[in-house]
Every structure is written in structure tokens, then in C-alpha cells.
N, C-alpha and C positions, 0 to 999 in steps of 0.2 A: 459274385464279384471276386476276383482273384487278388489277394494280396501278395506283393512281393516282399521277402525279406524273412528273418527269422522270428521265431516267436520266443518271447522270454518272460519270465516271472507269471506263472499262471497263479491267479489269486481265487480263492473260494471262499465263498460265505452264504449267508442266507438273506433272503429278500425280507426287509422289515418295513413298516408303515413309515411313510414320510409326513412333513408337515403340510402337504397339500399346496406348497408355494410355486413348485417347478413349472406346472402346466400354465397358471395365470400369468407368471412371470415372463415364461418364454414366448407366451402368446402375443405378448406386448412388442417382441422383437421381430424385426425383418429377417426371414428365413435366410436370406444373403448374408446378412450381417451376422448371424449366429454361425454360418458356415465359415466365414472369413475368421472370426474371432476363435472359435473352438475346433474348426476343422471336421465338423459334422454336416456333410451336405443333406439338406432335405430332413433336419432334425424334427421329430414330432414333438409338440409340447408335452413336457411332462418329464420326470427323471424315475428311475427305478433305483431305490435305495438298497444298499446292501450292507450288512454288516459281516466285516470280514473275520477270518480266524485269529488274526492278528494285526496289530497297528501297522499302517502302512509305511512302507519305507520308500519314500520317493527317490528314483534314480536320475540319471542325466536324461532320460527321455521325457520327464515331466517339465512342463513349462507353466508360468505364471501369467495369468490374464487379470490386470488390475480393474477393479470395478469401474473406475471412471472411463476406461476404454470401452465399457458397454453402454453407459449413459452417465451424465454428470450427476445425477442424484441416485444412482444405483446403491451406493453404500448406504445412505440414508433410508432407502426403501427396504432393503434387505438385511442390513446389519453386518454384511459381508464386505470386506475389503477387496476382495477378489477371489480368484480360483485357481487352484492347481490343477493342471489338466493333462491327461496323457491319452494317446490314441490306443484303443483296445479292440480285440475281436471277442464278441461276446457269444458264448454258447457254440463255439467253432463255426458261427455263421454270419453273425450282424456285425458291421463294422460300427464303430462308435467312438465314444470317449468315456473315460472314468474321470470323475473330478470331486474334489474336496474343496469345502467352503473356507476360505481365510476369515474365520470368525472365532472369538474366545471359546466358545463351548462346543466347537464342531468336534464330534467323536473322532479320535485318531485311528479307529478301526473300522470307519465307514466311508463308503464312496458312494457317489451317485452315477448312474450309468445313464448315457443318452445316445440314442440311435435314430436311424430313419424308420424305424418299427416300434410300434407300441409293445414293448417287451413283454409286459404282463400278458397281454392277449396273445401275441404272437408265438409265446414259449409256454403258454398255459400256466402262468407263475401266480401262486398266492403267497401271503405272508408265511414265512417259515420254511419255503421251498429253498433248496439249495440251488446255487448258480455258480458257474466258473466263468472266467474271462481272462484273456491273456494279453499283457502289453505287446503292442506290435512294434518291433524294432528293425531298423537297416541291418544289413550284414555288419557294419562298422560298430553297431551297439547303440546307435541313437534311435529314438522312438521316431517312427515316420511323421511327418508334418504334412499338412495339406498344401 
């Protein structure tokens, strides 16, 4: 896949264990709905949790997806009011998104990555492995939208 635009903000971190909520929750959603809401076509269930070198500074390319846009009871089930989302290119080859949950205890230096590839298997990653991804931006500076 070829992405047109410039790459900005390369973020680096290490893979960390998640809470195991991503796959079951994503499995409840229709794939077309996930693509429409988050901009990830054919996303596989599950997320890759990444602890970054520093807290995320969300630029203009990030957008907010409220929990009730996903499902009326999503916040009650997940404890998350919504998600801050940005398109990314993971390990120079996989298109996806990075997101942060809008919840009181969400670590400011953590993101979750979603792609059309099972990233742990596809990239041979285990907890503690380094990973980099880039925020994908249009020439004018805005993150690409789907």
C-alpha cells in the first residue's frame, strides 16, 4: 500500500502487555463500523499496547471518537468516554491507527495500535520489544482521514 503525504512525528516505545480487552471488544463490532469510526479498513481484533518514551502530545491530526458513537452502552462496559485517534504507519509498512482511551487512569505515555495485521505475530514482537510508528500527515499538515 502506498500512502501519499508526509510523515511527521515518529514515535518510539516498547511493547507492553495489555488488559486483554481489545480483541473481545473489537470482536463485538462490525468490521465496516470499525473502519468508518476509526479509519482502519479490515482491522483485526485486538490492539498492540505501546509505552512511549514520553507522554503523547496530541497535535491537530488527532480526532476524538466519543463512546456513544461506538455503542450506546460502550462507556458503561469499558469505562472509556471515547478515544483520541490518529492514523499511523507502523514499522514503516502497516497502515493503522494509534489511540488513547479517554479514561481517568489511562497512562499519558501509552498508545494502542490497531492494524489490518496481527502486529505481534506479523512483526515478531514480544513484551519489551522496541517499536516505532509515524503519524501520517497530508502535505498541509493534517493527519490523513479515511
